[in-house]
C-alpha positions in Angstrom: 0.0 0.0 0.0 1.1 3.5 -0.6 1.7 5.9 2.3 -0.8 8.7 3.0 -0.5 11.7 0.9 1.5 14.8 1.7 -1.1 17.4 2.9 -4.5 17.6 1.5 -3.8 17.9 -2.2 -7.0 16.7 -3.8 -5.2 15.3 -6.9 -2.8 13.3 -4.8 -5.6 12.0 -2.6 -7.7 11.0 -5.7 -4.7 9.2 -7.2 -4.0 7.3 -4.0 -7.7 6.4 -3.7 -7.8 5.2 -7.3 -4.7 3.1 -6.8 -6.1 1.5 -3.7 -9.4 0.7 -5.4 -7.4 -0.9 -8.3 -5.2 -2.8 -5.9 -8.3 -4.2 -4.1 -9.8 -5.1 -7.5 -13.0 -3.3 -6.7 -15.6 -2.1 -9.1 -17.2 1.1 -7.8 -20.2 2.4 -9.7 -19.8 6.0 -10.7 -22.8 7.0 -8.7 -21.1 5.7 -5.5 -17.5 6.8 -6.3 -17.7 10.3 -4.7 -19.3 9.0 -1.5 -16.8 6.2 -1.2 -13.9 8.6 -1.8 -15.2 11.0 0.9 -15.4 8.2 3.4 -12.0 6.9 2.5 -10.4 10.4 2.8 -12.2 11.0 6.2 -10.5 7.9 7.6 -7.0 8.6 6.4 -5.9 10.1 9.7 -7.1 7.1 11.6 -5.4 4.7 9.2 -2.1 6.6 9.6 -2.4 6.6 13.4 -2.9 2.9 13.4 0.0 2.4 11.0 2.4 4.3 13.3 1.1 2.9 16.6 3.5 -0.1 16.3 0.9 -2.6 17.7 2.3 -6.1 17.9 -0.2 -8.9 17.8 0.2 -11.9 20.0 0.8 -15.0 18.0 -1.9 -17.6 18.1 -0.5 -21.0 19.2 -0.9 -23.8 16.7 -3.3 -26.6 17.4 -0.4 -28.8 18.4 0.6 -26.3 21.2 -2.9 -25.9 22.6 -3.9 -28.2 25.5 -6.6 -30.8 24.6 -10.1 -30.1 26.0 -12.6 -32.6 26.8 -15.2 -32.7 24.1 -13.1 -30.9 21.5 -14.3 -33.0 18.6 -13.2 -36.4 19.8 -15.7 -38.7 21.4 -14.5 -41.8 23.3 -16.1 -45.0 22.3 -18.6 -46.7 24.6 -16.2 -49.5 25.5 -13.3 -47.1 26.2 -11.0 -49.1 23.9 -10.7 -46.6 21.1 -11.4 -48.3 17.8 -12.7 -46.9 14.5 -14.8 -43.9 14.5 
């Protein structure tokens, strides 16, 4: 993705918006294009603040690292000997 534009230059904002729409492979009807652009431009400051926040997500452990839970998809057989499911 490209970085937010320098200042509020409408031509730069429009070019960035058009590039992001193309990158997302979206088809925006002409009747909705201005409204979508206005919403996109309104949220640029929030996007930038999130980008610079440096939030690190906690890594989800794989299923082999998680402890087994009773009833987590495996049902013991009635005889308790295992066997085919």
